[in-house]
C-alpha positions in Angstrom: 63.2 103.0 95.3 60.5 100.6 94.0 60.8 102.2 90.5 64.5 101.8 90.6 64.3 98.1 91.4 61.8 97.7 88.6 64.1 99.3 86.1 66.9 97.1 87.3 64.9 94.0 86.7 63.3 95.0 83.4 66.3 96.7 81.7 69.4 95.0 83.2 67.9 91.6 84.2 69.2 91.9 87.7 67.2 91.1 90.9 68.8 93.6 93.3 71.4 96.3 93.7 74.7 95.6 95.3 75.7 97.4 98.4 76.1 101.1 97.9 75.0 101.1 94.2 71.7 102.6 95.0 73.1 105.3 97.3 75.6 106.3 94.6 73.0 106.4 91.9 70.7 108.5 94.1 73.6 110.9 94.8 74.1 111.4 91.0 70.4 111.9 90.4 70.6 114.7 93.0 73.2 116.4 90.7 76.2 115.8 93.0 79.7 115.2 91.8 80.8 111.7 92.9 84.0 109.8 93.3 83.7 106.0 93.4 86.7 103.9 94.6 85.6 100.3 94.5 87.3 97.1 93.2 86.8 95.5 89.8 83.5 93.7 89.4 81.7 95.8 92.0 79.2 97.0 89.4 80.7 100.5 88.9 79.5 100.7 85.2 75.9 100.0 86.2 76.0 103.3 88.2 76.4 105.5 85.2 74.4 103.3 82.8 71.4 103.4 85.2 71.4 107.2 85.5 70.1 107.5 81.9 66.7 106.0 82.9 66.2 108.8 85.4 67.4 111.6 83.2 67.3 110.3 79.6 69.9 112.6 78.0 73.2 111.4 76.6 75.7 109.8 79.0 79.3 110.6 78.0 81.9 108.2 79.2 85.6 109.0 78.9 87.7 105.8 79.0 91.3 104.9 78.2 90.7 101.3 77.3 89.5 100.2 73.9 88.7 96.7 75.0 86.6 98.0 77.9 84.8 100.4 75.7 83.9 97.7 73.2 82.7 95.3 75.9 80.4 98.0 77.4 79.1 99.1 74.1 78.2 95.5 73.1 76.5 95.0 76.4 74.3 98.1 76.2 73.3 97.4 72.6 72.3 93.9 73.6 70.0 95.6 76.2 68.5 97.7 73.3 70.2 100.8 74.7 72.1 102.3 71.8 75.8 103.0 72.6 78.6 104.1 70.3 82.3 104.6 70.8 84.8 106.9 69.1 88.4 105.7 69.3 91.3 104.7 67.0 89.7 101.4 66.0 86.9 102.9 64.0 87.3 104.5 60.5 87.1 108.2 59.7 83.8 107.5 57.9 82.3 105.8 61.0 83.4 108.7 63.1 81.8 111.2 60.8 78.5 109.3 60.8 78.4 109.3 64.6 79.3 113.0 64.8 76.5 113.8 62.3 74.0 111.7 64.4 75.1 113.5 67.5 74.4 116.9 65.9 70.8 115.8 65.3 70.5 113.7 68.4 66.9 113.4 69.9 67.2 111.5 73.2 63.5 110.4 73.2 63.8 108.5 69.9 64.5 104.7 70.3 67.3 104.8 67.7 69.1 107.8 69.3 72.6 107.5 70.8 72.2 107.2 74.5 75.7 106.4 75.6 78.8 107.7 74.0 82.3 106.2 74.9 85.3 108.3 73.9 89.1 108.0 74.4 90.6 111.1 76.1 92.4 112.0 72.9 89.0 112.9 71.4 89.1 116.1 73.6 91.7 117.5 71.1 89.1 117.4 68.3 87.5 120.8 67.7 84.5 119.4 65.9 83.7 117.0 68.7 83.9 119.8 71.3 81.6 122.0 69.1 79.0 119.2 68.7 79.0 118.1 72.3 78.4 121.6 73.5 75.0 121.5 71.8 73.8 118.3 73.3 71.9 117.8 76.6 74.1 115.7 78.9 72.9 113.6 81.7 76.3 112.8 83.1 80.0 112.8 82.3 81.7 109.7 83.7 85.5 109.3 83.8 86.2 105.5 83.9 89.6 104.2 85.1 90.0 107.7 86.7 93.4 106.8 88.2 94.8 107.4 84.7 94.2 111.1 85.4 96.8 111.1 88.1 100.4 112.1 87.6 101.3 109.2 89.9 100.0 106.6 87.6 102.7 104.8 85.6 100.8 105.0 82.3 99.7 108.6 82.5 98.3 109.9 79.2 98.8 113.6 78.4 95.3 113.9 76.8 93.9 113.5 80.3 95.2 116.9 81.1 92.4 118.3 78.9 89.6 116.8 80.9 89.4 119.6 83.5 89.3 122.2 80.7 86.7 120.2 78.8 84.4 119.9 81.8 84.8 123.6 82.6 83.9 124.5 79.0 80.8 122.4 79.1 79.7 123.5 82.6 79.8 127.2 81.5 76.8 126.4 79.3 75.1 123.4 80.9 74.7 121.7 84.2 75.5 118.0 84.8 77.2 115.9 87.5 80.7 114.4 87.2 81.4 110.8 88.1 84.9 109.5 88.5 85.4 105.8 89.0 88.4 103.5 89.6 89.4 100.3 91.3 93.0 101.2 92.0 93.3 104.5 93.8 95.5 105.1 96.8 95.1 108.1 99.1 97.7 110.1 97.1 96.0 109.2 93.7 92.5 110.1 95.0 93.8 113.6 96.0 95.4 114.0 92.6 92.1 113.0 90.8 90.1 115.6 92.7 92.7 118.4 91.9 93.0 117.4 88.2 89.3 117.4 87.7 88.9 120.7 89.4 86.3 119.4 91.8 85.3 121.7 94.7 82.3 119.8 96.0 81.9 116.1 95.8 81.0 113.0 97.7 83.3 110.0 97.9 82.5 106.3 98.2 85.3 103.9 99.1 84.4 100.3 99.9 84.5 96.8 98.9 88.3 96.1 98.7 87.9 93.2 101.0 87.4 90.4 98.4 86.1 87.9 100.8 85.9 85.0 98.4 89.6 85.1 97.4 92.3 83.2 99.2 95.7 85.0 98.8 98.6 82.6 98.7 102.3 83.5 98.4 104.8 80.8 97.7 108.5 81.5 97.6 110.0 79.6 94.7 113.2 80.7 93.1 114.2 77.9 90.7 112.6 78.1 87.3 111.9 74.4 86.9 110.2 74.3 90.3 108.0 77.3 89.4 106.9 75.6 86.2 106.2 72.4 88.0 104.1 74.2 90.6 102.0 75.9 87.9 101.3 72.5 86.3 100.5 71.0 89.7 98.0 73.7 90.4 96.3 73.3 87.0 96.1 69.5 87.3 94.7 69.5 90.8 92.1 72.3 90.5 89.1 73.0 88.2 89.3 75.4 85.3 89.7 78.3 84.5 93.2 79.9 85.1 95.0 83.1 84.2 98.8 83.1 84.5 100.4 86.5 84.5 104.1 86.9 83.6 106.3 90.0 83.6 107.7 89.6 80.1 106.8 88.2 76.7 109.8 85.8 77.1 108.3 84.3 80.3 104.8 84.1 78.6 106.4 82.0 75.9 108.3 79.8 78.3 105.2 79.0 80.5 103.1 78.4 77.4 105.5 76.0 75.8 105.8 74.0 79.1 102.1 73.7 79.5 101.5 72.9 75.9 103.9 70.0 76.2 101.9 68.7 79.1 98.7 68.6 76.9 97.0 71.6 78.6 94.5 73.6 76.6 96.5 76.8 76.7 97.1 79.9 74.7 99.0 83.2 75.0 98.2 86.9 75.1 100.7 89.7 75.1 101.1 93.3 74.0 103.2 92.5 70.9 100.3 90.8 69.3 98.1 92.8 66.8 95.0 94.2 68.3 92.7 92.0 66.2 94.5 88.8 67.2 94.4 89.8 70.8 90.6 90.2 70.6 90.2 86.8 68.9 92.3 85.1 71.6 90.4 86.9 74.4 87.1 85.8 72.9 88.4 82.2 72.6 89.2 82.2 76.3 85.8 83.6 77.1 84.1 81.0 74.9 85.8 78.0 76.7 88.2 77.2 73.8 91.1 77.4 76.2 91.3 76.4 79.9 94.4 78.6 80.5 95.6 81.9 79.2 99.2 82.9 79.8 99.6 86.6 79.5 101.4 89.8 80.2 99.3 92.4 82.1 97.9 93.6 78.7 95.3 90.9 79.3 92.2 91.3 81.5 90.6 94.8 81.2 86.9 94.2 80.5 87.1 90.5 81.1 83.7 89.3 82.2 84.3 85.6 82.7 82.6 84.5 85.9 84.2 81.1 86.6 87.9 81.9 86.7 89.2 80.0 89.7 92.9 80.8 89.9 94.9 83.8 89.0 98.6 82.9 89.2 101.4 85.5 89.1 104.4 83.7 87.8 106.5 86.8 88.5 106.4 89.7 90.9 103.6 92.2 90.1 104.9 95.7 89.6 102.5 97.3 92.1 99.8 96.5 94.6 97.2 98.3 92.5 97.9 96.2 89.4 98.2 93.0 91.4 94.9 93.5 93.2 93.1 94.4 90.0 94.5 91.3 88.3 93.7 89.0 91.3 90.1 90.3 91.2 89.5 88.6 87.9 89.0 85.4 89.8 85.9 85.5 92.0 83.2 87.1 89.8 80.7 84.4 90.6 81.4 85.1 94.3 82.6 81.5 94.9 85.9 80.7 96.5 88.8 81.5 94.2 92.6 81.8 94.6 95.3 84.3 93.9 98.7 82.6 93.9 102.0 84.4 93.6 105.1 82.3 93.0 107.4 84.9 94.5 111.1 85.2 94.0 113.1 88.0 95.6 115.2 88.0 92.4 112.1 89.3 90.6 112.6 92.6 92.4 115.8 93.1 90.5 113.8 92.7 87.2 111.3 95.3 88.4 114.2 97.7 89.3 115.4 97.2 85.7 112.0 98.2 84.4 111.9 101.3 86.6 115.4 102.4 85.5 114.4 102.0 81.9 111.0 103.7 82.3 112.5 106.7 84.0 115.9 107.0 82.3 118.6 109.4 83.4 118.7 113.0 82.1 121.7 112.3 79.9 119.8 109.5 78.0 116.8 111.7 77.5 119.0 114.5 76.0 120.8 111.9 73.9 117.6 110.9 72.1 116.6 114.6 71.8 119.9 115.4 70.1 119.3 112.4 67.8 115.8 113.6 66.7 117.1 117.1 66.0 120.5 116.3 64.6 119.7 117.7 61.2 118.6 121.1 62.5 120.4 124.3 63.5 119.4 125.9 66.7 115.9 127.4 66.5 115.1 125.7 63.3 111.9 123.7 63.1 109.8 121.8 60.6 107.1 119.2 60.8 109.8 116.5 60.5 108.4 113.0 60.6 110.7 110.1 61.8 109.5 106.7 60.6 111.7 104.1 62.1 111.5 101.1 64.5 112.4 101.7 68.1 115.3 99.3 67.6 116.7 101.5 64.8 116.3 104.6 67.0 118.0 102.8 69.9 121.0 101.7 67.8 121.4 105.0 65.9 121.1 107.2 69.0 123.5 105.1 71.0 120.9 104.2 73.7 120.9 100.5 72.7 117.5 99.9 74.4 114.1 99.8 72.7 112.4 100.1 76.1 114.4 103.2 77.0 113.5 104.8 73.6 109.8 104.1 74.2 109.9 105.6 77.7 111.7 108.8 76.5 109.3 109.3 73.7 106.5 109.2 76.2 108.3 111.9 78.2 108.6 114.0 75.1 104.9 113.5 74.3 103.9 114.6 77.8 105.7 117.9 77.4 104.6 118.4 73.8 108.0 118.1 72.2 107.0 115.3 69.9 103.8 113.6 68.9 103.2 110.0 67.8 101.4 111.1 64.7 102.0 110.5 61.0 100.6 112.4 58.0 100.5 110.6 54.7 99.9 107.1 53.4 100.6 104.5 56.0 102.2 101.1 55.3 100.4 98.7 57.6 103.0 96.0 57.2 105.6 98.3 58.7 106.0 97.3 62.4 107.7 100.5 63.5 106.7 103.7 65.1 106.4 107.3 63.9 107.3 110.5 65.6 106.5 114.1 64.5 108.7 116.9 66.0 106.5 119.7 67.4 109.0 122.3 68.7 112.0 124.3 67.5 115.4 122.9 68.3 116.5 124.5 71.5 119.3 124.3 74.1 119.1 121.6 76.7 118.4 123.9 79.6 115.4 125.5 77.7 113.6 122.2 77.2 110.1 122.3 78.7 110.7 119.1 80.7 110.0 119.2 84.4 113.0 117.1 85.5 112.1 117.4 89.2 108.7 115.9 88.5 110.2 113.0 86.5 112.4 112.2 89.5 109.3 112.2 91.8 107.7 109.7 89.5 110.7 107.5 89.6 110.7 107.7 93.4 107.0 106.8 93.4 107.7 103.8 91.2 110.3 102.6 93.7 107.8 103.3 96.6 105.3 101.0 94.8 107.9 98.3 94.4 108.8 98.6 98.1 105.1 98.2 99.0 104.7 95.0 96.9 107.9 93.6 98.5 106.5 94.3 101.9 103.2 92.6 101.0 104.9 89.5 99.7 108.1 89.1 101.7 107.3 90.6 105.1 105.5 88.2 107.5 102.0 89.6 108.1 98.4 89.3 107.1 98.2 90.0 103.3 94.6 91.1 103.4 95.1 93.6 106.2 98.1 95.1 104.4 96.0 95.5 101.2 93.0 97.1 103.0 95.3 99.6 104.8 97.1 100.4 101.5 93.7 101.4 99.9 92.5 103.1 103.1 89.3 101.0 103.1 88.5 101.7 106.8 85.0 100.3 106.6 86.2 96.8 105.6 89.2 97.1 108.0 86.8 97.7 110.9 85.2 94.3 110.2 88.4 92.4 109.7 89.3 89.9 112.4 92.8 89.6 113.8 93.1 86.4 111.8 91.5 86.8 108.4 91.8 83.1 107.5 92.0 84.1 103.9 95.7 84.4 103.3 98.7 82.0 103.7 100.1 84.0 106.6 97.0 83.9 108.7 96.3 80.2 107.8 99.9 79.2 108.7 100.7 81.9 111.2 101.8 79.5 113.9 104.9 78.8 112.0 105.9 82.5 112.5 105.0 82.5 116.2 106.1 79.1 117.5 109.8 79.2 117.1 110.4 75.9 118.9 108.6 74.2 115.9 110.5 76.2 113.3 112.5 74.1 110.9 113.1 76.3 107.8 113.7 80.1 107.7 111.9 81.8 104.8 114.5 82.7 102.2 113.0 86.1 101.7 114.1 87.1 105.3 117.7 86.8 104.2 117.2 88.6 100.9 115.5 91.5 102.8 118.5 91.8 105.1 121.0 91.6 102.2 119.3 94.4 100.3 118.9 96.4 103.4 122.6 96.2 104.3 123.5 97.0 100.6 121.8 100.4 101.1 123.3 101.0 104.5 126.8 99.5 103.8 129.2 100.3 106.6 127.0 103.1 108.1 125.5 101.7 111.3 126.3 99.1 113.9 124.4 95.8 114.2 122.1 96.8 117.0 120.8 99.9 115.2 120.2 97.8 112.0 118.2 95.2 113.9 116.1 98.0 115.5 115.2 99.4 112.2 113.9 96.1 110.9 112.0 95.4 114.1 109.9 98.5 114.6 111.9 100.1 117.3 111.1 103.6 118.7 114.5 104.0 120.2 115.7 107.6 120.5 118.5 107.2 117.9 116.1 105.7 115.4 113.8 108.7 115.6 116.6 111.3 115.7 118.2 109.9 112.5 114.9 109.6 110.8 115.4 105.9 110.3 111.7 105.2 111.0 111.0 106.7 107.5 113.2 104.1 105.8 111.3 101.7 103.4 112.8 98.7 105.4 111.5 100.0 108.7 109.2 97.5 110.5 109.7 94.9 107.7 110.6 92.1 110.1 108.7 93.3 113.1 107.0 89.9 113.5 110.3 88.5 114.8 111.9 89.3 118.2 114.8 91.8 118.0 117.2 89.1 119.3 116.1 86.7 116.5 116.8 89.4 113.9 120.4 89.7 115.3 120.7 86.0 114.8 119.6 86.4 111.2 122.5 88.8 110.7 124.8 86.3 112.4 123.7 83.6 110.0 124.6 85.7 107.0 127.9 86.7 108.6 128.7 83.0 109.4 127.9 82.0 105.8 130.1 84.8 104.3 127.3 87.1 102.9 127.9 89.9 105.4 131.0 91.0 107.3 131.0 92.4 110.8 133.8 94.6 112.3 135.4 93.7 115.6 134.8 97.1 117.3 132.7 97.8 120.4 129.9 98.9 118.2 130.4 96.5 115.3 129.4 97.8 111.8 128.1 95.5 109.1 128.7 95.6 105.4 127.9 93.3 102.5 130.5 91.1 100.9 131.0 90.3 97.2 129.2 87.0 97.8 126.3 88.9 99.3 126.1 91.2 96.4 126.1 88.3 94.0 123.3 86.6 96.0 121.0 89.5 95.6 121.2 89.1 91.8 121.4 85.3 91.7 119.1 83.7 94.3 120.5 80.2 93.6 123.7 81.2 95.5 121.9 81.8 98.8 119.2 79.2 98.3 121.5 76.3 97.7 120.5 73.3 99.8 123.6 73.4 101.9 123.0 77.0 102.9 119.4 76.4 103.8 120.3 73.5 106.0 123.1 75.5 107.6 121.0 78.6 108.2 118.1 76.6 109.7 120.3 74.6 112.0 122.3 77.7 113.0 119.1 79.7 113.9 117.7 76.8 115.7 120.8 76.3 117.8 121.3 80.0 118.5 117.6 80.4 119.4 117.4 77.4 121.8 118.1 79.4 124.9 115.7 82.2 123.8 112.9 79.7 123.4 113.3 78.4 126.9 113.1 81.8 128.6 110.6 83.4 126.2 107.1 83.9 127.3 104.2 82.1 125.6 103.1 83.4 122.2 99.9 84.7 123.8 101.8 86.7 126.4 104.2 88.0 123.7 101.3 89.3 121.6 99.8 91.0 124.7 103.1 92.6 125.6 103.6 93.9 122.0 100.0 95.3 121.9 100.4 97.0 125.3 103.7 98.6 124.1 102.0 100.0 121.0 99.1 101.3 123.0 101.5 103.0 125.4 103.3 104.7 122.5 99.9 106.1 121.4 99.3 107.3 124.9 102.7 109.1 125.0 101.7 111.0 121.8 98.3 111.9 123.2 100.0 113.4 126.2 102.0 115.6 123.7 98.6 117.0 122.6 98.7 115.3 119.2 95.4 114.7 117.4 94.3 111.3 116.2 95.2 112.3 112.6 98.6 113.5 113.6 99.3 110.3 115.5 98.1 108.3 112.6 100.4 110.0 110.2 103.4 109.9 112.6 102.9 106.1 113.4 102.0 105.2 109.8 98.8 103.6 111.0 95.2 104.3 110.0 93.1 106.6 112.2 90.9 103.6 112.9 93.8 101.7 114.4 94.7 104.7 116.6 91.0 105.0 117.7 91.2 101.3 118.7 94.3 102.0 120.8 92.4 104.8 122.6 89.5 102.4 123.4 92.0 99.8 124.8 93.8 102.5 126.8 90.5 103.4 128.4 89.8 99.7 129.0 93.2 99.3 130.7 92.4 102.4 133.0 95.3 104.4 131.3 92.8 107.0 130.1 90.2 108.2 132.6 86.5 109.0 131.9 87.2 112.8 131.6 89.8 112.2 128.8 87.8 109.6 126.9 84.9 112.0 126.7 87.2 114.5 124.8 86.8 112.3 121.7 82.9 112.3 121.7 80.2 114.1 123.7 77.8 112.9 126.3 74.7 113.7 124.3 75.8 111.4 121.5 76.8 108.6 123.9 73.4 108.8 125.7 71.6 108.6 122.4 73.6 105.5 121.5 72.8 103.9 124.8 69.1 104.7 124.4 69.1 103.1 120.9 70.8 99.9 122.2 68.3 99.6 125.1 65.2 100.4 123.0 66.1 97.9 120.2 67.6 95.3 122.5 70.8 95.2 120.4 73.7 92.9 121.4 76.7 94.9 122.5 78.9 92.7 120.3 77.4 93.9 117.0 78.3 97.5 116.0 76.7 97.7 112.5 73.1 97.3 113.6 73.7 100.1 116.1 75.3 102.4 113.4 72.4 101.8 111.0 70.0 103.3 113.6 72.2 106.2 114.7 72.4 108.5 111.7 75.3 110.2 110.0 76.3 112.4 112.9 77.4 109.4 115.0 80.6 107.6 113.9 81.8 104.1 114.6 84.3 105.6 117.0 81.4 107.2 119.0 79.7 103.8 119.2 82.9 102.0 120.4 83.4 104.7 123.1 79.8 104.2 124.2 80.1 100.5 124.4 83.3 100.7 126.4 81.7 103.1 128.8 78.7 100.8 129.2 80.9 97.8 129.8 82.8 99.7 132.6 79.6 101.0 134.1 80.5 104.7 133.3 77.4 105.3 131.1 
């Protein structure tokens, strides 16, 4: 431990390890495969860099990001630790020199290569594989490991070779595998493990609670108001700012607006040449600009400590990308802000992107027929198509560059084509090249997994639904994020009010209806889109139940609790949600039948409002809706219990539902899955049920054992620890005792049962 700290100070110029860094490093040194799921700027790269000092053989890092590689290589070389990278940015001569050096690599020599960064495509190179098999390897690290997963939007086919590559190496040598990422959900984590072929490994998931970031969502629909809000933030706050936009067009719009206001601003997007992008990134890093307006191409490898604001001008495409981008503000651990200027209409833009990223089968086949139009069935040649995406789109009849790009990625994944060109390349040509790899075949023989493509499309819509819930459903933003990433350690420490998001700071406006003046626009948009998908299928009461987290028998029988909109407006009383429907009916956006069980469907005006927010958010409609709800709600407010009573009643209801499931002999894990809550939340319910005398002593002991509970009590008494602090108790208890055991022990002590 002392030696490790000394190495950290002398070699990395750091005074101390961050939480868990040392434990993870020690785990790797003991030759254990390790998965690390921690957010950006938690020091994940230090983990594999440090391991070289304990076992000074070469560290191989597989990374998908050129900018990140370059940043890491430059840092290591500045520390007199020689690092090299092999990717598309270096010349064939440079690659050859590095390969020759690797063949003769002597780790003990000061000049020897100690860290090698490679793109996953390098695993297709036979010479590289042959050379690397003869080198002593300290560690293989897979950075940005989420790219391995089939569920990741930018999945690269070359990642499929990593498992084979690791297997080939481990047949002749022994080394640990380290996979690191900042953006893995539970589903992605499982996929990473399977695709790496890991049988034994330890997992570290922590740190997703970025305590120094304030998360703010502001609903702004009109373009001029958005631009004014951006300028207002910049003028009232200290530098520096990153503004993310969903398209190149919006980047240009925001840039021009700020430039006219004499702001030191520049742009960064994926259409710029790689060299220019690097120059602009460096200018931002070196204080030339105060503001960078960018697409999500900007940010990987950014190591600028004093970014104060990250502003999302448009809806982020997923919680993973949003949280990664937001994390670029806080790296000096001072208070920073993530601001989203949310418009429900942005969800329509995202749906457009999804539809073009996962085009229908007929469009995929249309481009396939275009590529193979000059061949007879079963003919094949290394035909190379050198055209712009625009030309391909026009000539194939698809009419969309984006769709052509997406279909080519599908063809690449299933080894039908390859983006590769043999011959002299004209670097002034701004097009793309495609080489056909397979014989021409009938449509039904194409090696495309259509079912899998549909699953990916559904996953993309799931991610969109989650970001919509985060932004447009009233609730703690931070809690939602921690639950999404399954960070149970940080969730356990989160208070009921986080005081770090706009909802928790302003939560009274959601609870005190008598003080309510304006209804959030997004409430109406959620209902319109919800009704659009259930047009003329259910009656009003059922629809309000779905939105308000009802466990009514019909909801469960019809599987409506699995609907993406389920629980979206649960912060509101069921009667209030019915009033929301009546507001939209009164204003002509919805229509309700006159039957005993009135069905609801969307009108033409309602459909138009989904695609044009200005229709619903006209000043007249806002005034009408607010006044209408206030008047309709007047009687409810008079008879309603206090907010504190309401919260207690709601909590008791949810505890009772857990109790019902326990009586059905369901396990904590089964209840967690069934109720779409974390196991930690269900454990909290069990503690409360025992506190309320709804679970007796005999039944609470089924979740722990008396020996453990006595040990916990002895530790508390011996060390005179306050019963209000759990972590000090856990630190003294050992790995065999969980936080749940400790909470059970504390509740027993408080009731005098232990």
